[in-house]
N, C-alpha and C positions, 0 to 999 in steps of 0.2 A: 524737654517737658517739665522735668523736675525744677529747673530754674524758674519757670513761669508759675508753678504751683507755690514755690517758696516766696516769690515776689508778691503773689496775691495774698498769702497768709500774713505777710509783714506789712505791705503797703496798701493792698486793696481791701483787706477785711475790715479795718477799723470803722470806716464810715457806714457801710451797710449794716454792720453789727450794732453800731450805736443807734441807728434808726430802728432796727428790728427790736432792740432791747426795750424801746419805748412801748412796745405792744405786749410785753411780758409782765404779768403781775396777777395778784389775787382777784382783781376786779372782774367779775363775770358779766357777760352780756355785752361786752364791747367787741364789735366785729370790724372787719376790714373796711366796710362801708362807713362806719362811724368815724374811723381815723381819716378816711379820705374826705369826708364832709368837714371834719375839724381842720384838716390841712388847708382846704380851699377857703374856709372862713378866716383862718389866720393870715393866709396870703392876701386875702381881700381887705385886710385892715384890722382883723381881730374879732373876738367874740363879744358882742355888745349886750346881748340879751342874758341877763343874770338869772333868769328863771327857766331857761330852756335846757335841753339835753346837751347841747354843744358846750354850754358853760360848765356843766359837770365833767364832761370829757376833758375840757381845757384845764380844769382844776386838777384832775387826776394826773394828767401828763405834765403840766407845768410845775406843780408844787409837790408831787410825789415821785413820779418816775424820772423826770428829767434831772433833778438834782442827784438822784441815786445813780443814774447812768453816768453822769459826768464825774461824780466823786469816785465811783468804782474804777473808771478808766484812769483817772489821775493817780489813784493809789496804786493800782496795778503797775502802771508805768514807773512810778517812783520806787516801789519795792524791787522790781526787776532790775532797774538801773543800779540801785544800791547794792543788790546782791552781786551783779556782774562786776561792779567797781571793787568791792571788798575781796572778791575772789582774785581779781587781778593784782591788787595791792599785796595781799598775803601769799600770792602764788599758790593758792590752796583751793582745790575744787570743792571742798566740803564746807567752806565758809559762807555764811550769810548773816543777815542782821539778827536772826533768831538764835543761831548757834553761838554767835559772839556775845550774846546777852543784851544786845541793844534793845530788842523788842521788850524783854522783861524789865530792863531798867526804865525804858520809856513808859511802859505800862504802870509801873509803880509810881512814877512821877505824875502821870495823868490821873491815876486813882487818888493820889493825894489831893490833886486839884479838884476832883469830883467831891471828895469827902470834906475838904476845907476850901470852899469857893473863893477865899481871899487870894489863892494862888492862881496865876494864869496857867491854863492847861497846856498850851503849846510850849511855853517857856519851861515849865516844870518837866514836861516829857523830854525836851531837848537836853536840859541840864543833866537829868539822870541817865539819859542815853549816852552822853559824853563820859560820864563817870563810869558806866559799865564797860565802855571800850578801854578806858585807861586801866581799870582793874583787870580786865581779861588779859591785856597785853603785858601788864606788870607781873601777873601771876605766871604767864607762859614764858617770859623772857628769862633766859639763863645762859651764861657764858656768851653774851653778845649775840644770841640767836634764839629763835623760838621755833620748835619743831611743830609739825602738823598735829601730832597727838597732843602736845602741850597746849596748843591754841584751842583745840576742840574741848579738851577736858577743862581748861580754865574758863572757857565760855559757858560750859555746862554748870560749873561751880558758881560763877557769877549769876547766871540765870536762876539757879536754885536759891541763891541768897535773896535776890530781888523778888522771886516768887513767894518766898516765905514772908518777906516784908509786906508784899501785896496782900497776903492772907491776913496779916495783922490789921491792915487798914480795913479790910472787909469785916473783920471781927468786931472792930470798934465803931463801925459805921451804923447809922440808923437803918431800919429795914428798907426804907424807900431808896436810899442811896446804895445800899447793899445790892438790891435787885438790879439797879442800873449798872453797877460795877461788874457784877457776875455776868450779865448779858454782854457787856462790852468786852470783857476779857476773852470771850469765845470768838471774837471777831464778828462784828455785826454791822450791817449797812442799812438796817431797816429804819434807823433814825436819821438817815441822810436828809439834809436840808440845805437851803441856800446859805444859811448862816455858817454851817460847817464848811461849805465850799469856800466862802469868803475867808474863813480863818485858816484853811489848809492850802488853798491854791497858791498863795504867794510863796511860803517857805518851800513847798514841794517843787514849784516851778523854778525857784532859785537853785535848789539843790540839783535838780535834773539838768537844768541848763549848764550849771558849772561842771557837772560830770561829763556832759556831752562835749563841751568845749575842750576839756582836758582828756578826752578819750584816747588821743594819740600818745599821750604820756603814759597811759596804762601799758601800752606795748613796750615802752622802754623799761618801766618798772618790772614788768614780767621777765625781763632778761636777767635781773639781779642788780643789786646796788652798785657793784663795781662797774658793770657794763654801762649802767645809767650815768655814773659819774664820768666815764670815759667820753661820753658824747655831750658833756656839759650840763647835765641835769642834776639838780639837788634832790636826791630821792627822799630824804627825810622830810623836807619841806613839802614836796608834792604829796607824800603819803598823808601828812597832817591835814593838808587842804582837802584832799579827797575823802578822808575819813570823816572830817567835819561835815562836808557836803552830804555824804551818805547818811550820817547820823541825823542831820537836820531833816532830810527827806523821810527817813524811817520814823523818827519821833513824831513828826507832823502827821504821818499816816496812822500811827498808833493812836495819837490823840483824837483823830477823826473817826476811826473805825475799829479800834481795838487791835488785838493781836491776830494777825493773819499769818499763821505759822508756816515757815519753810517755803513760802512763795518765792522769796529771793534766792532760794537754793536751786530749785529745779528749773525755773524759767530760763536763767542764763545758760544752762546746759542745753535746753531745747533750742535756743537761738544759735548757740555755737554749732550744734548739729546741722543747722540750716545754712548759716553764712560763714562758718569757720571761726578760728580764734582771734582774727584781727579785730581789735576793739573799735577801730574806726567804722567797721560795718556792724559789729555786734552791739554797740551801744544804741544806735538808732533802732536796731531790731528789738533790743530789750524794751525800749520805751514804747514802741508801737505794738509789738506782739504781747508784751507784758500787760498793757492796758486792755487789749482785746481778749486775752485768755482769761483774765480775772472777770471780765464781763460775761464770758461764757459760763464760768463757774457760778457767778452770782445769779444768772438766769436759771440755772438748774436749782440753786438753793432756794429760790422763791417760787418755783413752779413744779418741782419734782413731787412734792407731797402737799396735802391740804394745809399744813402749817409750814412756816419758814424755818429752814435749817441754817444755823449760823455758818457763815462762809468760812470761818476759821477751821471748822470741823472738816470741810471738804479739802482745804489746802493741806491740812495735817495728814489726812488719809492718802492724798496724792504724794506729799513730800516725804513722809516717813519711809515708804518702800524705796523711793528714789535715793534717799540718804543711805539706806542699807546697801543698795546696789552699788553706789559710788564707793562706799567703804570696802566692799568686796573687790571691786574692780581695781582700786588703788592698793589693795593688799595691806591695809593699815593693821599693825599689830603692836605688841609691847616691846619688841626687840629691834 
């Protein structure tokens, strides 16, 4: 029975959840009969009458809700896959793009692009995300190794540095751009559009596809460098490739939706509880369940109250207790 429930959560939930999420939103007065009439009209060839109620429903679904649902699923899949990949590379259950400073670095890069439009937002976010990873690992690396505590502390230091630099950008920005940057740093999907999907879907898809194709190598890297070399794998090369793919995915997600904190930390743990530690199974589970779970959180964020709560607040409230639980479970200390 447990096997069928897990199978449904991973493989059966995404499609019905995607369809249900199209009905969630602040627009009041839309009922099931309206959606059914709209669906029949679309299947019959589209909504032709631009003055009727069906045209209004079509506009709400096609231009407001559908882009948001698609973007949310893509970002959830990308962040979960990136978190699982980084945890496998560093052999550390407490690692994720936020803890390593990737999210903060990418956020600073994207904020620069918002404040100074001459810079491409995706390119700027990716470049600063790469810089954050290099700095984190450089600070943590000592005597040819990097301990769990050193990686976490280095990531927090790098994250703090980029957060401070982000604050400087906010301080010197004009009020209109400042408001956009502040809302975006909380992790917000209410500005989802087809333009954002077009800019984010390619880099996220490339990153996720690359991590999926290399998922079996994560099992070898998890054994340690010496064991990986013994079976003919170059661990340093594979780590660089996978870190670049995870950074590309994370930075593109941050550029599109802001900082969705700690999502890449707790979702890979949930999938490992369901399918086990084998990355050949865990990676597709991260992609599908990661997209679905973020959709569930987003549905709550835009329907729980009369106003929309930024999704980054929800993920932080979920991820922070989980992070503390993992620290206690792994008995991390200073000695």
